[in-house]
C-alpha positions in Angstrom: 101.3 128.8 113.2 104.1 131.0 111.9 106.4 129.5 109.3 110.0 130.7 109.3 111.2 132.2 106.0 114.0 130.3 104.4 117.5 131.3 105.6 119.6 133.1 103.1 122.8 131.1 102.6 125.8 131.2 100.2 127.9 128.1 99.9 131.4 128.1 98.4 133.2 124.9 97.2 136.8 123.9 97.3 139.4 124.1 94.6 138.5 120.8 92.9 134.8 119.8 92.8 132.4 122.5 91.5 129.8 123.9 93.9 126.6 122.1 92.8 127.8 118.5 93.2 129.8 119.5 96.3 126.7 120.6 98.2 124.0 118.5 96.6 123.6 116.1 99.5 123.7 118.9 102.1 121.0 120.9 100.3 118.8 117.9 100.0 119.0 117.6 103.8 118.2 121.3 104.3 115.6 121.4 101.5 113.2 124.4 101.8 114.8 125.6 105.0 117.2 127.6 102.9 117.3 130.1 100.1 120.7 128.9 99.0 123.2 129.9 96.3 125.9 127.4 95.5 128.6 129.7 94.0 131.6 128.5 92.1 134.9 130.2 92.7 136.1 133.2 90.7 139.4 131.5 90.0 137.5 129.3 87.5 135.3 132.0 86.0 137.4 131.9 82.8 139.5 129.4 80.9 142.5 130.6 83.0 142.7 132.3 86.4 142.3 136.1 86.3 145.5 138.1 85.9 146.8 139.1 89.3 144.4 136.8 91.0 144.0 137.2 94.8 141.3 136.5 97.4 140.0 140.0 96.6 138.5 138.4 93.4 136.6 135.9 95.5 135.4 138.6 98.0 134.1 140.7 95.2 132.4 137.7 93.7 130.6 136.8 96.9 129.4 140.4 97.3 128.2 140.5 93.7 126.2 137.3 94.1 124.7 138.5 97.5 123.7 141.8 95.9 122.2 140.1 92.9 120.0 137.8 95.1 119.0 140.7 97.4 120.8 139.2 100.4 121.5 142.2 102.7 122.8 139.8 105.3 123.3 136.0 104.9 125.0 132.9 106.3 128.2 131.9 104.6 129.5 128.4 104.3 132.9 127.7 102.8 135.0 124.5 102.2 138.8 124.5 101.5 139.5 127.3 99.0 136.0 128.5 99.5 136.7 128.6 103.3 139.7 130.8 102.7 137.5 133.1 100.6 134.9 133.1 103.3 137.4 134.2 105.9 138.6 137.0 103.7 135.0 138.1 103.2 134.3 138.0 107.0 137.3 140.3 107.5 136.3 142.7 104.7 132.5 142.7 105.2 131.6 141.5 108.7 128.3 143.5 108.6 127.0 141.3 105.7 127.3 138.0 107.6 124.9 136.4 110.1 127.2 133.5 110.7 130.3 131.8 109.2 130.8 128.1 108.7 134.3 126.9 107.8 134.8 123.3 106.5 138.6 122.9 106.6 139.5 126.2 105.0 142.6 126.0 102.8 144.1 129.1 104.4 143.6 131.3 107.4 146.3 133.9 107.1 150.1 133.8 107.5 150.4 135.4 110.9 150.9 133.3 114.0 151.5 130.0 112.1 153.2 127.2 114.0 156.6 125.9 112.7 154.8 122.8 111.5 152.4 124.9 109.4 155.2 126.9 107.9 157.2 123.8 107.0 154.2 122.2 105.4 153.4 125.4 103.4 156.9 125.3 101.9 156.0 121.9 100.5 152.8 123.3 99.0 154.8 126.1 97.4 157.0 123.5 95.6 154.0 121.9 93.9 153.6 124.2 90.9 157.0 123.1 89.6 155.6 119.6 89.0 153.6 118.3 86.1 149.8 118.2 86.4 149.5 114.6 87.5 152.3 114.9 90.0 150.9 118.2 91.2 147.5 116.7 92.0 149.0 113.7 93.7 151.2 115.9 95.9 148.4 118.3 96.6 146.2 115.5 97.8 148.9 113.7 99.9 149.9 116.9 101.8 146.4 117.3 103.2 146.0 113.8 104.6 147.2 112.4 108.0 150.1 110.0 107.9 149.0 106.6 106.7 145.7 107.7 105.1 145.3 106.5 101.6 144.1 109.1 99.0 140.7 108.4 97.5 140.7 106.5 94.2 139.9 108.6 91.1 136.3 108.0 89.8 136.0 105.6 86.9 136.0 106.9 83.4 137.6 109.9 81.8 138.1 113.0 84.0 135.3 115.7 83.7 136.1 118.7 81.5 136.4 121.1 84.4 139.3 119.0 85.8 141.6 120.5 83.2 141.4 123.9 84.9 142.3 122.6 88.4 146.2 122.6 88.4 146.3 126.2 87.2 143.5 127.2 89.6 145.1 125.5 92.6 148.5 127.1 91.6 146.8 130.5 91.6 145.4 129.8 95.1 148.8 128.8 96.4 150.4 132.0 95.1 147.5 134.1 96.4 147.7 132.5 99.9 151.5 133.0 100.0 151.2 136.7 99.2 147.9 137.2 101.1 147.2 139.2 104.2 144.4 138.4 106.6 144.0 140.9 109.4 143.8 139.0 112.7 142.3 142.1 114.3 139.5 142.1 111.8 138.7 138.5 112.8 138.8 139.4 116.5 136.2 142.1 115.8 133.9 139.5 114.1 131.3 138.8 116.8 129.0 136.5 114.8 129.0 132.7 115.5 131.7 130.7 113.7 131.7 127.0 113.2 134.7 125.0 112.1 134.6 121.3 111.0 137.8 119.3 110.9 138.4 115.7 109.8 140.1 113.3 112.1 142.0 111.9 109.1 143.2 115.2 107.7 146.7 116.4 108.2 146.7 117.7 111.8 149.7 119.9 111.1 147.5 121.9 108.8 143.8 121.9 109.7 143.9 121.2 113.5 146.6 123.8 114.1 144.7 126.3 111.9 141.6 125.6 114.0 143.6 126.4 117.1 144.7 129.7 115.6 141.2 130.8 114.7 139.8 129.7 118.0 142.1 132.2 119.6 140.8 135.0 117.4 137.1 134.6 116.9 135.0 135.5 120.1 132.3 133.0 119.3 134.0 129.8 117.9 132.7 126.2 117.8 135.0 123.3 116.7 133.5 120.0 115.6 135.7 117.0 114.8 134.5 114.3 112.3 136.8 111.4 113.2 136.4 109.3 110.1 136.6 112.1 107.6 139.4 113.8 105.7 139.8 116.7 103.4 138.9 114.7 100.2 136.2 112.7 102.0 134.6 115.7 103.7 131.6 115.6 106.1 129.3 117.8 104.0 129.4 115.2 101.3 129.7 112.0 103.4 127.7 113.0 106.5 125.3 115.7 105.2 122.6 115.0 107.9 125.1 115.7 110.7 126.5 118.8 109.0 122.9 120.1 108.4 122.1 119.6 112.1 125.3 121.5 113.0 124.4 124.4 110.6 120.9 124.6 112.0 122.3 125.1 115.5 124.7 127.7 114.3 122.1 129.6 112.4 119.6 129.5 115.3 122.2 131.0 117.6 123.0 133.7 115.0 119.4 134.8 114.7 117.4 136.4 117.5 
């Protein structure tokens, strides 16, 4: 009997929760099926975001980690800000990827956006003028469907890494606003792409983004998680289901 070697996977978190706790449950489901790297975002590599930060910083960081682990080709999984970085990597280095899994990416380029997306983005751009607490409340509310209550903060004092989040998220907003994601590069990406969207997330953002990407990627699968939203994401709340979806994606990606 032949045993399949572990699949090489890099997983990127969003702009709030660090990578290890974000993907702990999912990796418990996948166990020894994967040789996995949970990589934190470059925007948080120092005490403040890098000067002139852009998604190129994240692309370079993914490439560096892949090279360090000896991953000539690998599967890439990205949530929220990490999903935006994953899209930028797929456009820049398509030859390195076997598949791409996007869990509500925070940005998918500025071309071809609907009027609803543009209007919502203007509200995101106004957030950095607010104080840290108002910023985080507004940042959360904009990503939820109408009538969905934001999650309650965990009990006790905030973890030390939380102090970096307003500055890091502000850097993301500015990077997305100035960023360029070549739609033709995405059209040329022929590897399988999976997109997970929550039924309780803001449809003017994530569902419309999924529609745009479906029109670009030749091999695109959309899965809707009706009871989930951006801050209650399926990879944390339904890890067994997400693990099953990733297995199918990876199987299709590998001869």
